[in-house]
C-alpha positions in Angstrom: 73.6 99.5 97.4 75.6 98.2 94.4 76.4 101.7 93.2 78.3 102.8 96.3 80.1 99.5 96.4 81.2 99.8 92.8 82.4 103.3 93.5 84.3 102.1 96.5 86.0 99.2 94.8 86.5 100.9 91.3 90.1 101.1 90.2 91.1 102.8 87.0 92.1 100.6 84.0 95.6 102.2 84.1 96.4 100.7 87.4 95.6 97.2 86.2 97.6 97.7 83.0 94.5 97.6 80.7 95.1 101.1 79.4 98.2 103.2 78.7 98.8 106.4 80.6 98.9 109.3 78.1 101.1 111.3 80.4 104.0 109.1 79.9 106.6 107.7 82.3 107.2 111.0 84.2 103.8 112.5 85.1 104.9 115.9 86.2 107.3 117.8 83.8 108.1 120.3 86.6 109.7 117.4 88.6 111.7 116.3 85.6 113.0 119.9 85.1 113.9 120.2 88.8 115.9 117.0 88.6 117.7 118.1 85.5 118.6 121.5 87.0 119.6 120.3 90.4 122.8 118.6 89.1 123.2 116.4 92.1 126.6 114.7 92.5 126.6 110.9 92.1 126.4 108.9 95.2 129.8 107.7 96.5 129.2 104.0 96.7 132.5 103.4 98.6 131.2 105.6 101.4 127.9 103.8 101.4 129.6 100.4 101.6 131.8 101.7 104.5 128.7 102.8 106.4 127.0 99.4 105.8 130.2 97.6 107.0 130.3 99.8 110.1 126.7 99.1 110.9 127.3 95.4 110.5 130.3 95.5 112.9 128.3 97.6 115.4 125.5 95.0 115.3 128.1 92.2 115.9 129.6 94.1 118.8 126.2 94.6 120.3 125.4 90.9 120.1 128.7 90.0 121.6 128.2 92.5 124.5 124.7 91.1 125.2 126.1 87.6 125.2 128.9 88.6 127.6 126.4 90.3 129.9 124.1 87.3 129.9 127.1 85.0 130.7 128.1 87.3 133.6 124.5 87.3 135.0 124.5 83.5 134.8 127.9 83.2 136.6 126.9 85.6 139.3 123.6 83.9 139.8 125.4 80.5 140.1 127.9 82.0 142.6 125.1 83.5 144.7 123.1 80.2 144.7 126.2 78.3 145.7 126.6 80.4 148.8 123.3 79.1 150.2 
C-alpha cells in the first residue's frame, strides 16, 4: 500500500525548487524560435485602456438601468396597491 501512495503523491524535486532544471528558462527551443520569427507588433496600450474604460462605463450604465427598473417596479407596485 505505501508504494502506490508514494507514486501518487510523488512530486519531482524541480517543482519544489530543490533541484535546478537543466533545460533552462525556456523548455522548448522550437517555441522560442517561433516567437522570435513571428515579429508580433507591440500591444497598443492606449487601445487596451480605452477598452477597459468602455467596459467600466458599460458596467455603470447597466447598474444604473437596473436601479431605474427596480425603482419603476416599486413605484408601479405602490400605485397598484394604492388603488385597492
